[in-house]
C-alpha positions in Angstrom: -9.9 36.2 12.3 -7.0 36.5 10.2 -7.0 36.1 6.6 -3.9 35.7 4.4 -3.4 35.8 0.8 -0.5 35.2 -1.2 -0.8 35.8 -4.9 1.8 34.2 -7.3 2.1 35.5 -11.1 2.3 32.8 -13.4 5.7 31.8 -14.9 6.8 33.2 -18.2 5.9 32.4 -21.7 6.5 33.3 -25.1 4.2 36.0 -25.1 5.7 37.5 -21.9 9.0 37.6 -23.4 7.8 39.2 -26.5 5.7 41.8 -24.5 2.7 40.6 -26.1 -0.8 40.7 -24.9 -1.4 37.2 -23.3 -2.5 34.0 -25.1 -3.7 30.8 -23.1 -0.2 29.1 -23.8 2.3 26.9 -22.0 5.1 28.1 -19.8 8.5 28.4 -21.6 10.7 25.6 -20.5 13.0 27.5 -18.2 10.0 28.7 -16.1 9.5 25.5 -14.7 12.4 25.1 -12.8 12.2 28.7 -11.5 8.7 28.0 -10.4 9.7 25.0 -8.5 12.4 27.0 -6.7 9.5 29.7 -5.7 7.5 26.9 -4.3 9.9 25.6 -2.4 9.9 28.8 -0.5 6.4 29.3 0.5 4.9 28.8 3.7 1.9 26.3 4.0 -1.6 27.3 2.9 -5.1 26.1 4.0 -6.2 26.3 0.4 -4.3 26.7 -3.2 -6.4 28.4 -6.1 -5.2 28.8 -9.7 -6.5 30.4 -12.6 -7.9 28.5 -15.3 -5.1 29.3 -17.8 -2.7 26.9 -19.0 0.2 28.9 -17.6 -1.1 29.3 -14.3 -1.9 25.8 -13.7 1.5 24.7 -15.2 3.0 27.0 -12.6 1.0 25.7 -9.8 2.1 22.0 -10.9 5.7 23.1 -11.0 5.5 24.4 -7.5 4.0 21.2 -6.3 0.9 22.9 -5.4 -2.3 20.8 -5.2 -4.5 23.5 -6.6 -8.4 24.0 -7.5 -9.3 26.0 -10.6 -10.9 29.5 -9.7 -12.4 31.3 -12.7 -12.2 34.4 -11.1 -8.2 34.2 -11.1 -8.5 34.2 -14.9 -6.4 36.6 -16.6 -7.8 39.7 -18.5 -9.4 38.6 -22.0 -7.5 40.8 -24.6 -9.7 39.5 -27.4 -8.4 40.1 -31.0 -5.3 41.6 -29.4 -4.1 38.5 -27.7 -0.8 37.5 -29.0 0.2 40.9 -30.5 2.5 43.2 -29.1 1.6 46.8 -28.0 3.6 48.2 -31.2 1.6 45.9 -33.3 -1.8 47.0 -31.7 -0.7 50.3 -31.6 -0.1 50.5 -35.6 -3.4 48.5 -36.3 -5.6 50.4 -34.0 -4.2 53.4 -32.3 -7.7 54.9 -31.2 -8.2 51.6 -29.5 -4.9 51.3 -27.7 -5.4 55.1 -26.8 -9.1 54.5 -25.2 -7.8 51.2 -23.6 -4.6 52.9 -21.9 -7.0 56.1 -21.1 -10.5 54.5 -19.7 -10.7 51.7 -17.4 -14.1 50.9 -18.7 -12.8 50.6 -22.6 -12.6 47.3 -24.2 -12.0 48.1 -27.9 -10.3 44.4 -28.3 -13.7 43.1 -27.7 -12.5 41.4 -24.3 -12.6 42.1 -21.0 -11.9 45.9 -19.9 -9.8 46.9 -16.7 -13.0 47.9 -14.9 -14.3 44.3 -15.5 -11.3 42.3 -14.4 -11.6 44.8 -11.2 -15.0 43.8 -10.5 -14.3 40.1 -10.7 -11.0 40.5 -8.4 -12.8 42.4 -6.1 -15.6 39.8 -5.8 -13.1 37.2 -5.2 -11.1 39.1 -2.4 -14.5 40.1 -0.8 -15.3 36.3 -0.7 -12.1 35.1 0.5 -12.4 37.6 3.5 -14.7 35.5 4.8 -12.5 32.4 4.9 -9.9 31.7 7.5 -6.3 30.7 6.9 -4.0 31.3 4.3 -4.9 31.0 0.6 -2.1 31.0 -2.2 -3.7 31.9 -5.5 -1.6 31.1 -8.8 -2.8 34.0 -11.0 -1.8 36.9 -13.6 -0.5 40.4 -13.4 -3.6 41.8 -14.4 -5.4 40.2 -11.4 -2.7 41.1 -8.8 -2.6 44.7 -10.2 -6.5 44.9 -9.7 -6.1 43.4 -6.4 -3.2 46.1 -5.1 -5.6 48.8 -6.5 -8.7 47.5 -4.6 -6.9 46.7 -1.5 -5.2 50.5 -1.4 -8.6 52.2 -2.7 -6.4 53.5 -5.7 -8.0 54.6 -8.9 -7.9 52.0 -11.4 -5.5 54.2 -13.9 -3.1 53.1 -11.2 -3.0 49.2 -12.6 -0.8 50.9 -15.4 1.9 51.9 -12.9 2.2 48.7 -11.3 4.7 46.0 -12.7 4.3 42.5 -11.7 7.4 40.2 -12.7 6.8 36.3 -13.6 6.6 34.5 -10.3 6.2 37.4 -8.4 4.8 37.0 -5.2 2.2 39.7 -3.5 0.8 39.2 0.0 -2.2 40.4 1.3 -3.9 40.1 5.1 -7.4 40.8 6.5 -8.9 41.1 9.9 -12.2 40.1 8.2 -13.2 43.7 7.8 -10.4 45.1 5.5 -7.4 43.8 3.3 -3.9 45.2 3.8 -1.2 45.0 1.4 1.6 42.9 3.3 5.4 43.4 2.8 7.4 41.0 4.1 11.2 40.0 4.6 12.5 37.2 2.5 14.2 35.3 5.3 11.3 35.5 7.6 9.2 31.9 6.8 5.8 33.2 8.1 
């Protein structure tokens, strides 16, 4: 049984442009048109899921996708760091940022650790493996990074070396036993 998963990072927000830890905020105005263009190039899916975060729901809407909300696709909760830049947090809490960058189980921001996100994403992908067909998931960079690391069997620290652009598309496929990272040609429709 072939299962396909297309993960799309939500469009840019003000926090994205500032390089800040994510807030639950609206897309920037320009992101709506960019999302529509990405949506026009997507292949048909059996199901479309979205994170409950506003920017992901707006991205799915701009892509003209009828999506169901999936809580497992929610962005990492950055707690009291949400909306602050890395530089601000480093100035206010240098020990906390060092712990967060060095230990996937650390959550000095009183939010969610990278390990927590990884467990959530692994549960989502394991559950999806029992499905058939193609799923599109509109989500966030932290979720997509965790999915890539999960599929590759890489250490969680590898998440810090993966850059996912706003509206970036990442493909996976499964034979029902294991997931594979899938790289496609842009001109190929399926």
